[in-house]
N, C-alpha and C positions, 0 to 999 in steps of 0.2 A: 559825224561818226556818234552813234548812240554810245554812251559811257558802258563801261564793262562793269557786269557785276562782281564786287571784290571778293567775292568767296569763291566766283568759278571760273576766274582767268587761268587758260591753260597756257603751256610754255609757249612763250612766243618764237615764231620761226626766225631763224639766225640768217637775215638776210640783209646785206648792206644797204643802207638808206642814202640815197643821192644827197651829195651835200646842197647841192643847189635847192632841195625841196625844203629846208630849214627857212627859207625866206618866206614861206607862205604858211608857216606855222603863226599862231598867235604869240605873241612877244611879253612875258612876265618882266615887270622892270623893277618893283618894289614890293615888300611885304612888311607886315608889321602888326603887333599886338596889343589889344590896350583894355583896360579894365582891372578886375582883382579875383580872388579865390571864388566870389559867389556869381559873377558874370564876366566874361571873357570875348572878346570881339576880335575877329581875325580879318584883315583886308588886304586881297592881291590887287595890285595895280596891273593893268593888263592893257595892249591896245586894241583890243576889239572883244565883243562879249562872245561868251562861251557858254555851251551846255554843260551841267554838271550833275554830279550826284554824291551826295553825303551820306554815309552810314557810320552807327557807332559799332565798336567791336570791345569784347570783354577780354580779360585774363591774358595779357593786360589791357588797363582801359586806353582804348585808342579811338579816334576819329579820323575817317578816311575819306576823302574828297577826290572823285575821279573825274577828269575833264579830257577832251581830246589833246593830241599831243601840242604841247606848249615848248616855247623856247624860253626857258627860264635864264634871263639876264639879270640874276640879283646878286648883291654885293655878297662877295666871301665872307663867310660865316652866317649868313643870314638862318635863322632857325635855331642856332645853337645855344640860344639863351632865351629860356621861355619868359610867361608872364600869366599869374592869375591861374586858370585851371591848366593851362598848358605847360608841360615841362621843356619841351621841345619839339619842333617839327623838322620833317625832311623833305623832300621833292625831288621828281626826276621822272625819266621815262620807265615804265612798268611793262609793255608791251609795244609793238609798232603800232602808232596811230595813237595811243593813250599815254597820258600822263596822270600821276598821282601825287597828292600832298598826305602826308602821314602825320598827325598829332598824337604826341604821347603826352596823355593826362594826367594829372597830380592825384584824381581821384574820378568817382563815378559822375557822368555830366550828361546833358541831354542836348543836342542841336534845337536851340528854341528857334532860330529862324536861318534862312540861308536864301541869299537873293544876287542876283547880278544887276548892275547898275549901267546904265548906259554914260558913255563918254558926256560932259556937261560942262560948261563955265569953265573950260580949261582944263578940266579935270580928266584923267584917263576913265577908261571903263574900269568897272572893279566887281570883285567877287567878295561877298561878305558872309560870313559865317559867325553866328551869334551862338555862344555857349552859355550853359545855367548849370549850377551845382544841383545834383539830386544825391538820394541816398540809393544804396546798392539796388533793394528791391524796385525802386521805380526805373532805375537804369536797366536792369534786366527784361522789365517789362516793354521797354520802349525800344528792344533789339527785335530784329527781323528772327522769325521763330528759327531759321537754320542757324541764325547766330546765337541763341540762347544757350549758356553754359549746360543748363539742367536738361535742355532737349537733345546736346549733341549726340548723333550714334557712337556707340563702342569702336565701330569701323565705320569709318567715315567713306563716302564716296569721292576718291581722289580724281580731280579734273585729269581728262586724257591727256597723255603726253605728245607733243607735235614733234616729229622727227625733224630737224632742221632742214628746210627744203633746200637751200643753197649746196647741201652735201647730198641729197638723196638723188641717187642717178634714175634716169629714165627706167620704165618697168623692164623693156627689150635686155638692157645692160645688167639690171641687178640680176637676172637669172644666170648669168654667164660671169658675174662677178664674186667669185669663191675665193676672194684675199681675205683673210683674218681682218675683224673690225676693232680698230683702236678709237676709243671715245675720249677726247680731250675735254676737260671741263675746266674753263677759266671761271672762278669763283667769284660770287655777287653780280654787279652789273644793275644798269638802270637807277632806279631809285636807292638802291644798296650798295654804298661806296667802298663799304668793307673799313679796314684800316685808312688813316690818314696822317701823312707828317710831311713835312716843309713843303707844302702846296702839291703834292703826288698822292692820289689814290690809289687802293689796293686795287681796285676794279680795273685800271688802266692799265696798270703794271704787269698784271697776272695774263689781262687779255694779249698785251705784246708779246709775252713770252711764249703764250698757248699758239698764237697764228705763227710765231717762229718756228715751234716744235712741229706743228701742224704742215709748214712749207717744207721742212727737212724732211719727214718722214713721206709727204706726197712725192719729193723728188727722187726718193728710192724707188717708189712705187710698190713695195711689198705688201703694203696694206690700203684698206679703204679706211681713212680718217675722217671722223666725224666729230664736228665741234657740237657742244650744247649751246655755245652762244658765239657768234664771230661779230657781234657788234655791241652796244652800250644797252643791252636788253635785260631785264631782270627775268630769271628763271627759277620758278620754286625746285625746292629740293626734291621733293619726289620726282618731278618730272626729269630732272637730271638723271635719276636713277632709271626711270622707263627708257629713256633713250637708249640708254646700253642695254637695258633687258629687251626691248623691242627688236633690237639688230642683232641680237645673241652676240655681243661683243666679246672678244678675247682678251680686252684689257681696258679698265677706266682708270684714269689719271685727273684727278682733280688739283689745279694749280692755285694755291695762294700765297699770300705774304703777312707773315704775323706782326703783331706790335704788343710789346710789354709795358703795362702802366708805368709810368715814371716813376711810382712809389714802389714798384718792385725791382728797381735796378735797371740794369742793360742785357741783353740776350744778344748774340749774333749767330749768323750760320743757318743752313738750310736743314730740315727736319722732314723725314717721312715717317706718314701715319698710317697704321692699318686698323682695321676695326676689333674693337673687343668689347666684353660686356663689362670690364672694369678698368677705367683708366688706369695707363701705366704710370702715371704720378701727377700731382697736382696741377701741373701747368698744361698737360694734355687733357684733363677734365677743363680746365678754364677754357681752352681753346675750341673744346668740342662743344661746351655750352655756349660759347659765342657764336661759332658757325651754325649751330643749330636753330639759334634764334633769328635767322636769315628771313624767314617766311614772314614772321612777326613785324621785323622791321619794314618790309615792304609794304605791310597792311593786310596781309592775309588773314584769315579766319584759323585759329589753329583747332587740329582735331586730332584725338587718338591715332595713332597708326595701326594698320592691320594686322592681326597677331596670328595669321598664317603661318609663322614659322614655327608653331606648335605641330605641325604635320612632319610626321618621322620622314618622308622622303625630302622634303625642303632641308629639315634640320642636317640630314646627311650631304646634303649637295653644300650647303651652308658651311659646314667643317671643312669638306676638301676645298670650296673655293677661298675659306680663310688661309690654308695652308698655301696655296698656290699665291695667294695676296702678300703672305711673309715673306715668301721665295721671291718673288719678284722685289719687295721692298729690301731686301739684302743685296740682290743684283744690282739695284739702281743704286745704294748706297756705295758699293764696289766702284761703280762708274764714276759717280757725281765726286767724290771725296777727292780724284785725280784735277779736276776742275775746278770745283767751287769749295768756298769754305763751309763746314759743317759743325752744327751745334755739337756741344760738348757730349750730349745724348742725341745722336742722329736718328734713333728707331724708336718710335713710340706708338700708343696704341689710346683709343678712346672710342665711345660711342657715337661716332659720326653717322648723322642719317645719310648724307650722301654716298657712304660707303656700303650702304646694306643690301645693295643685291646680293640675294643668294646665290646666284649663278654666274656672276661676273668677278674674276679679279680684279680689285679696286685699291687703289692707294691714293691718300691724299698727300701733296708735297709743299710742303710750306719753303719756297725758295729762298727767303730771308726776311729779315725784321726790318719794316720800314722805319721804326722807331732806334736803330742803330745806324749812324753816319756812314759808317763804312760799307754796310749793306745795301743802304740806299743808293750810294753812288753806284755800285754793282747792278743794281736792279734796274737803273735808269740807261746803263751803259749797253751798248750794244754789241761791242766786243766782247763783254763778260756773258751777254745773252746768248752770242753764237756759241761759244765754248761750252756753256750749261747745255744748251738745247743738243749741242752735239753728242755730249754725256748721257743723256737721257734717251737720245735716239739709240745710241749703242747699246743701253740697259735693256730697251724694248725688243732691240733684235736678239740679244744672246737669251732675253726670257723665252720669247715666242720661238726662237726656232728650238729651242730644247723642248719645250712644249708640245708644239705641232709635230714633232719628231717622235716625241713619246706616243702623241696619240696615234699619228699613222701607223705606229708599229703595234698599239694593241687591238687595231682594226684588221690587221692583215692575219 
């Protein structure tokens, strides 16, 4: 498989991958860094040679290596501690058939050499990356033209969103399926683990919750339910929004699980976030900043967002949409508080990129804190999940029943 351009990857199709296929993927068994702040080498042990593509990205300084899908069997904690020019690195699936390694750099550096060694003398095949320190000017010049900060257009061409194939009906059925569309968005995925605690990753916890919510809504049959992802795949933030907009969704619900830095104490309970230009408090701003970095974490080139919201018609639509979003947040809180522990301030707002569809009511729900022992016990409990999903489904029913009735009344 040719390696994908790191700046043009589109949203991965949400299609479950057969478990048996994992045996056919190359296996990475070890990874290590060597060197110092002038020259640093990365070595990945792998059971067969692979093709790869390595690029540098600016602001923040990163190196991205794309390879065909790899089964990473690396020791827990690999990449958390850096060395030399590398602060840390992470790895994982970034699209079906494609894996990625992202290196966070301490400063500007260039790829001095990169190659794959075949297995020899009892040693496995190895992917080797050699980095050298450079100044900012040299770094920028080494970037591909579309990756250079000073050449980046004000309105970037965003990669096209791919509506998840597993949820898309056949064309004939689509014409007669007039049910409201509900888009469920499990946060993070693939190379982006989200928050982690006690061996549990946010990306897995929220996927399990989102799948349970989908199944509950599907069983009732009132809505066409679409997932932005239904497996361990990374989806760029803008593509999550585009899935909802392309389907003219009646509602977009993004599922996450927060973690509070240890130095900031402890927090617990679920929180419901809506979009606002100014954060409701410092914690909401911290969370929005963290969630909005998802694309950078996965090694995507950052670009300015389109500024078409200045258009007066879109602006008016967005105001109405925010009103509906806030209304749903209140309905959701009313249902959730009967089955879930809520944060002491359960309704908050901030500038989350994933909530910025101007025409789709959207909320982001932090279902709990993985950093809190009690919350984490709930998050891994099927019994708790079933109750929580039930209250969320009830809120969706209540909100959409009123909204659809109002829409029907106004059209008569």
